[in-house]
N, C-alpha and C positions, 0 to 999 in steps of 0.2 A: 469015797471018803478021802482017798488020797488026793484026788483032784481038788477037793474042797480045801484041804489043808494047804495044798500048794497055792491055791488062790488067796487064801488068807495071808500066807507068807508074802505073796507078791504085793498085796494091798498094804501090808505093814511096811514093806520096803519102800513103796512109793511115798507113804506118809513120812517115813524117816528121811528120805532124800529131800522131800519138800521142806521139812523142818531145817535140815542142814542148809538148804539154799537160803531160807529166810535168815538163818543165823549168820551166814556169810555176808548177805546183803546188809544186815544190821551192822556187822563189824566193819564192812567197807564204808558205810555212811559215817560211822563214828570216827573211823580213821581219817576220812576226808575232812570232816568238821574239825577234828583235832589238828590236822595239818594246816587248815586255813587259819585256825586260831593262833597256832604257833608262828605261822608266817606273818600274820598281822601284828602279833606281839613283837616279833623280830624287827619288822619294819618300823614300828613305833619306837622301839628301843634304839634302832639305828638312827631314826630322826632325832631323838633326844640326844643321843651321843653326838650326832652331827651338830645339833644346836649348841651343846656344851662346847663342842670343838670350835664353833663359830665365836662364842663369847669367852673363850679362854683368855687368860690375862695377857697373853702376848699379842692379841689382836689390837689394831689401832681403831680409833673411832671411825675413820673412813671405811675400813673394812667391815666394821659392824653395821654401819649405815647401808653400805652397798648390799650386804646380805639381807638386812631387814627389808629393804625396798626392792627386792627382786620382783620382777613382774609376775613370776609364778606364785608368789605368796602374798603380794600386796597390790591392791588395786585402789588408786586414789579416787576413783569415781564413786566408790561405795562408802556409805556411812560406816563409822566404826561399829563393829558387831557387839553392841552392848545390850544387856537385858533391859527392855523398856525404852524410855526416852533418853536420848543423849543430852546430858546437861553440860552447858557451857558456862563456866564461871567468869564473870566480867568485873573488872575494876578499872578506874580511871585516875590518873595522876596528873594534876594541873601543873603546867610548866610556865605559861605566860598568859597574860590577859592584856588586851590593848583595845583602844578605840580611837578613830581618827580625830575626834574632837569631843568637847564636853557635851554638846547637844545632840550627838549622833545616836541613832538607834541601832547601829551596827557595831558589833564587838568581835574582835579576833581572839580566838581561843586556841592555844597550842597545848596538847596533852598527850600522854602515853596511854594507849588502850591495851589492856592486858586481857587475853582470852585463854582459858585453861579448860581442857577436856581430857577424857580418858579414851585411849585407843589400844585395846589389848593386842592388836597386831604388832605393836611397836615395843613390846616388852623385851627386855634382854636380861641376861643372867646377872646375878649379884656378884659372880666371880670376876666380872669386868672391873678394871680399876677406875672406870669413868662413872662418876655419879650422875652425869647427864651427858647427852650427846648434842653437840652444836650442829644443828641441821640447817643453818642459814643458806648453805649452797644447795640444799635439797628442797628449797621452798616450793618448787613446781612439781615435786614428786610426792608430796604428802597431802592427804586430805585436810582441807582447811574450811572452817565455816564461812559461808557466803554472807558475811555481815554487811548490812547496808545501812547508811546513815539517812535518816528522814527527819522532817520538821526542822530543818536548819536553812541557812542562807545559801552558802556556796563553799567550795573548797578553794583555798588560796593556792595559786600555782606555786609549787615549790621550786626554789632555785636549785635544789639538789634532789636526788631521788629520795623516795620515801624510805625512812629508816625503819628497820624491823629486826627482831631477834626471834629465833625459833629453837627451842630446847626440847629434848626428849629425855625423860627420866626412866629409871630402871623398871618401874612398875607400869610403864606405858602412858604416863601422864605427859601431855604435850602442853607447853607453855609458849604462847604466841604473843609477842610484844610488838606494837606498831605505834609509830609517832605520826600524829595527824594534826593538821592546821585547818580549823574551820572558821568561816566568817558567818556569824550568827545574826539573823534578822530578828530583833527583839521587839517585844510589845511593851509600850509605855503609855501611861495615862497623860496624853498631851494636854488634856483640859486643865491639869494642875501643874504642868511644866513650869519651872524646873524643880518642883517638889515631889515629882513622881520617882518611883523606883523601878526602872526597866527590868523586865523578866525575859531571859533568854532560855530557850529550850532546844534540845536536840535529842533524838532517840535512835536506837539501833534495833534492827531485827533481821531475821533471815529473809532473803528475797525469794527463796524457792522452797524451803522446808517448812512445813506446817508445825504447829505446836506439838502434835503427836510424834514428830520425829526429833525435833530439837527444842530445848527449853533454855532460855537465857535467864540466869539468876545473878544477882549481885554477890560477889565473892565476900564471904564472911558476913553476909547480910549488912553490908555497910550502908548506913543511912545518909552519909554525906561523902563527897569526893575527898580524896587525899590531895594535899597540897605539897608541892615540892619545897624543900627548904630554901631553894634559890628562886622561888616564884617571883617573877617580875610583872609589874603592872604599869600601864601608861593610859592615863585618862579613864581608867576603869577601877571602880571601887566595889569589890565584891563583899556584900554584907552577909550573905548566907547562900547555901545551896542544899539541894536535896536530890536523892536518887529514889526512884519509884518504878513501878510497873505501869506500862501504858494502859490507860482505859481502852476498852474495845472500841468505843465510839470515836477515839482520837486517831484511829488508823488512817494512813494516807490512802489506802486502797478504796476504790469506788464503792459506795454503799449500794444496797439493793435497790433503793428508790431511784437512784440516778440511772442505774442500768435499765430499770423498768421504763424510764422515760426515753432512753435511747432506743429501746425495742419499739416503742410507739413511733418515734420519729423516723426510724429506718424501716418501717413496715413494708413499704413498697419499693425499697432501693436494693440494688444488687451490686456486688463487687465485680472485679474483672474476671473472676473465675465462675461467675454465675450463681454464687451462693448468696442467699438473702442476708443482708446486714443484720436483720433481726435475729437470725440464727447465730451469727457471729457474736452478737451481744449476749445472747442467751448462753453460749458456751463460755464467754468471758465471765459472765455472772456465776456460772457453775464452778469456775476455777477459783473463785474467791474462797478463802478459808480463814481459820484462826491461826495467827502467827505470833510467836512469842516476841515480846517487845520490851525493851528497857528504856526509861526516859530519865533525862537529867535536866533539872531546873537550876539556873543561875540567876540570882537576884542581885542586881547592882543598885547602887545609889549614886546620885550626882554630887559633885563637889560644891557644897553650898558656899564655901568661901569664894570660889571662882565667880559665882553669880552675884554675890554681894559686892565684890570689888569691881565687877565690870558692868553691872546693871543697876542694882538697887541703891548702893551708896552714891554713885554718880547721879542717879535720878533724884535722890533726896537732896543732894547738894544743889542741884539746879532748881528744884522747886523752892527750897528755902532761900535761895539767892534771889528769886523773884519777890520774896517777901521783904527784901531790904528796901524796896521803894516806899514802903509805908512809913519809914523813918526819915525820909527826905522831905524837903519842903514841898508843899502842894503845887507850887508854881515852878519847881525844878524840872521843866519839861525835857530838856535834852538828856539829863541823867536818867530820869525815870523811863523814858522811851528806850534808851539804849539798853538798860538792864532788862526790861521786859522782852524786847525783841531778841536780844542776844540769848537769854535763857531759853526762849522758845526754839530758836534755831539750833542751839546746842543740843537740846533734848531730842529734837527730830533727828539730828545727825547721829547721836548715840544710839537711839532706838533703832533706826534703820540699819546701822552698821551691825548691831547685834542680831537683828532679825534675819539678816542675810545668811547667817550660819544655822538657822533653825530649819527644821523640816517644813516643806511647803504644804501646810494643812490649814484648815479653817477653824479648828476647835482649840486654838491656844487661848483658852478662856482666861487663865490667870495672867498671862502676859498682856492680853488685850485689856483686862481690867486695870492692870498697873499703868500701862501707857495712857489709857483713856483718862483715868483720874488725875494723873500727874499733869497731863496737858490741860485738863480743865482748871486745875489750880493755877498754873502759869498764866493761862488765858484770863482767868478771873482776876488775877492781880493786875493784869494789863487793863482790863475793863474798869477796875476800881480806880486806877489813875485817871482814865478818861472821865469818869463821873466826878471825881474830885476836882479836876481841872475845869470842868464845865460849871459846877456849882460855885467854885471860887471866883469865877469871872462874872457872875451875875451882878446887876446893879442893886445896891442895898435899898431898903425902905426905912423911913424914919417917922417917929411921932404919930403913930396910928392911934386914934381916939375911939374908945368904946364907952357906952353907957352901961352901968351895972345892970344886968338882967335884960338888956335890950339889944337890938341890932346896932351895929356900928353907926355912929353919927356920920352923915355924909356932908360934904361941903359943896358949895356951889362951884361948878367948873366955869371957866371963862366961856361966856356965850351960852350958858345953860342954867337951869333951875336946880335948886337943892331941895330934896325931899327926904322925909324920915318916915319909915314904916309904910311908904307908899307901895304902889304896885310894881314899881321898877325894881329890878334886882339890886340888892345891896352891893356896894363896892367900897373898898377901902382906899381912901385918898390921902396922900401925904399932906400934912399940915405945914404951913409956913409959920414963922414966928408970930404969935398973937399976943405979945406982951410977956410979962415975967412968968406967967403960968402957962401950962399946956393949953392947947387950943380949946376954947370954950364956945365955939360956934354952936348954935342951937338949931333945932328944926324950926318949922314954920310957926309953931306955937311957943317959941322961946326956949331958952335953956332952963328946963324945969328941974333938972337933977344934976347931981355932981358927976362929973366925968373923970375918968382916969386914963392914964397914958400907958400903952403897951408897946414896948420896944421889940420889934421882930429880930430874930437871930440874924446876925450878919453872915453873908455867904462865905466869907473866909473862915468864920468860926465853924460853920457847918462843914466845910471841906476838911478842916483839921479834925473835927469830931469823927468824921467818916474814917480818916486815917487812923485815929486812935482805936476805933472799934475793929478795924481790919488788922491792926497789930496783934490783937488778942484772938479774934475769931479765926483767922486763917491758920495760924500755927496750931490752935487747939483742934480744929476740924481735920487738919492733915495728920496730926498725931493720932487722932481717933481712927482715921483710915488705916494708918500703918499698923496699929495694934490689931484691928479687925482683919486686915489682909493677911498678915503673917500667922496670926492665930488660926484663922479659918483654913487656909491652904495647908499649913503644916499639920493641922489636925486631920484633914481629909487624907493626907498622904499616909 
């Protein structure tokens, strides 16, 4: 019994020691965890204290920026760590608009492009006396959106470096302002030139970040561009503008159909590394994605006064000057020829001089109609003079005799017979004086009925009548053309 009791006591001691060991292990684990928590909290507080020390009132903006952009805490290669998609707010301020000449489809646009986004890594304390930090000298040390201009003509080579401004606000907002100068290739309806309104467009998007990473939006949902109070224009007349989001089909990136065609074309070709060009195209196709894009449309109009003073009014003057010949005598050959030829040559010279400034295209329908009709009127007035002069110089006919209700009475020619109603063609023969009355020669069966005299119109009278008709007809026809021309093309525009 004693041995049993001793065994039980020994077993209880073992269990007690085991429980004590577990208690010590548990206490040790709790102590270690508590120590780690305290150390972490201490490090965090130390970091915060250090941050507060960094942004205390006595620090300069240079010192603040240097500490913000330390390589150990800031990496410009990484996107700002925001929740979801990074939003870049964009706004445009127009500074100047210009065009080389009135008929050009190229417009130069100078503007300020403002981009604004949030980067939590660049926040600094409100204790700083600086509302914002001027980071213009740290341009290469801060992450910036890789904004790319598409759907435009070209950049104008700047005489001075590109101007920009870079500001960092307390809450981490970054404001990036850049001055750009674009040469826009515009689209115009040349078939109604100069009544068209050219439309110029350009767009911006990220060259490498897809829409899931960066989204461009118009700041404050602006539907139109802002204009500078000192906006200057030269041969450019902006009538309206609009801001919008690019349609997907308008992307400059190659569509899938085109890549598919390239795959077929390169099926059996290989590059210098031995890779199939088909696989290269396939990889390029796979790299395509959805990219956030913003678009600007600028709609210009042409200076109508310029074209009226240089094209239409001179053309109207030249055409109406050719109508002056209708008021001159029909036989004033030198004056009428000089006016007709001079107006024709002057119109050709004016038209060719103006067309030398126009785009070399074949669909200038409105200008072709204008030049063609004006030249036709000038040429028609010259032809009218030729006809009048020809008719006026013809020899007149006198005292032609007709029987009432019958064919004209014919007379005997010298050396020939006279017939009436015969098989020979009727002909009108001028009568000589046959006494006090009109010619009363009769046919073979005698003069059985009363005859009457018909005086033919004199050629000079015919020529003058043609001139009188032309004085009314030509101006009316030209006026109708002018009304139709300007009403039609202005309505189409």
